[in-house]
C-alpha positions in Angstrom: 195.5 126.5 121.2 198.5 126.0 119.0 201.7 125.1 120.9 204.9 126.3 119.1 207.5 123.8 118.2 210.3 126.2 119.3 210.1 128.7 122.1 211.7 132.1 121.9 214.3 132.9 124.6 216.5 136.0 125.1 220.2 135.6 125.3 220.4 137.0 128.9 217.8 134.6 130.1 219.7 131.6 128.8 223.2 132.9 129.6 222.8 135.4 132.5 226.6 135.4 133.0 227.4 135.2 129.3 229.2 132.5 127.2 232.4 131.9 125.3 232.8 130.4 121.9 235.1 127.3 122.1 236.3 125.7 118.8 235.3 126.8 115.3 232.1 127.6 113.4 231.2 124.3 111.7 228.8 123.6 108.9 226.2 121.0 109.8 225.8 117.9 107.6 222.4 116.6 106.6 223.2 113.0 107.6 220.1 111.5 105.9 221.0 113.0 102.5 224.8 112.7 102.7 226.7 109.7 101.3 230.3 108.7 102.3 231.8 110.4 99.2 229.4 113.3 99.0 228.3 115.5 101.9 225.0 117.4 101.8 224.8 120.4 104.0 221.8 120.9 106.3 219.4 123.7 105.6 217.0 125.5 107.9 213.5 124.2 107.2 211.9 127.7 107.6 214.4 129.9 105.8 216.4 127.6 103.5 219.6 129.0 104.8 222.6 126.7 105.7 222.9 125.6 109.3 226.1 126.3 111.2 227.1 125.0 114.6 229.0 126.9 117.4 230.1 125.2 120.6 229.9 127.6 123.6 230.9 127.4 127.2 228.3 128.7 129.7 230.0 131.2 132.2 227.5 130.2 134.9 229.4 128.0 137.4 226.1 126.3 138.4 225.0 125.5 134.8 223.8 121.9 134.4 225.5 121.7 131.0 228.8 123.5 130.8 229.1 123.3 127.0 226.4 123.2 124.4 226.1 123.6 120.6 224.1 126.4 119.2 222.9 126.2 115.6 222.9 129.4 113.6 220.9 129.6 110.3 222.7 131.8 107.8 223.4 131.8 104.0 227.1 132.1 104.8 229.3 131.1 107.8 228.9 133.4 110.8 232.0 135.3 111.5 233.1 135.2 115.2 234.0 138.4 117.0 237.7 139.3 117.3 239.5 137.6 120.2 240.1 139.7 123.2 243.7 139.9 124.5 244.3 137.8 127.6 241.2 135.6 127.2 241.5 132.0 126.0 238.1 132.0 124.5 236.0 134.5 122.5 233.0 136.0 124.3 229.9 135.9 122.1 226.2 136.7 122.2 223.3 135.4 120.0 220.2 137.1 118.7 216.9 135.5 117.6 217.3 132.5 119.9 214.9 129.6 120.2 214.8 126.4 122.2 213.2 123.3 120.9 212.6 120.4 123.4 212.7 116.8 122.3 212.7 113.4 123.9 216.0 111.6 124.1 215.3 108.2 125.6 214.1 108.7 129.2 215.1 112.4 129.4 214.1 115.6 127.8 216.8 117.3 125.7 216.7 120.5 123.8 218.1 122.1 120.6 219.2 125.7 120.7 219.1 127.8 117.5 219.9 131.5 116.8 219.6 133.8 113.9 222.9 135.7 114.5 226.1 135.5 116.5 227.9 138.7 117.5 230.3 140.3 120.0 228.8 141.2 123.4 227.2 144.6 123.5 228.2 145.3 127.1 230.4 143.8 129.7 228.9 141.8 132.5 228.3 143.7 135.8 230.8 142.8 138.5 229.7 140.1 140.9 228.8 141.6 144.3 229.6 139.7 147.4 227.6 140.2 150.6 230.8 141.7 152.3 231.1 144.3 149.5 227.4 145.2 149.7 227.8 145.9 153.5 230.8 148.1 152.9 228.9 150.1 150.3 226.0 150.6 152.6 228.2 152.0 155.4 
């Protein structure tokens, strides 16, 4: 049995309450190939595309990690969706997501990659409180 290096994950499984882009889209350096005067940009090992990094804020208040970096493989910089009026951050979704676990000292860490960044397709459903559910049932 072959165990994959990266595991596919759907956006809604990883971010059930959505996420916001914080900061800018940044190109990732290949630190092993770069020199102080000449940066070399990282490329995806499978596609050969450049690797870009997007920092996101998880909207789940119970999330273990509030912010994380998602790497997007693309020949050109991913274009963030347009900001929404009244929001301090830009809501985003990702397609073609994978998670790659790796060991970081005594703990297991993971790297998250995506094929594409885009605007959310739908808005999140309103959170229902137990009191509201009882009123609806009456």
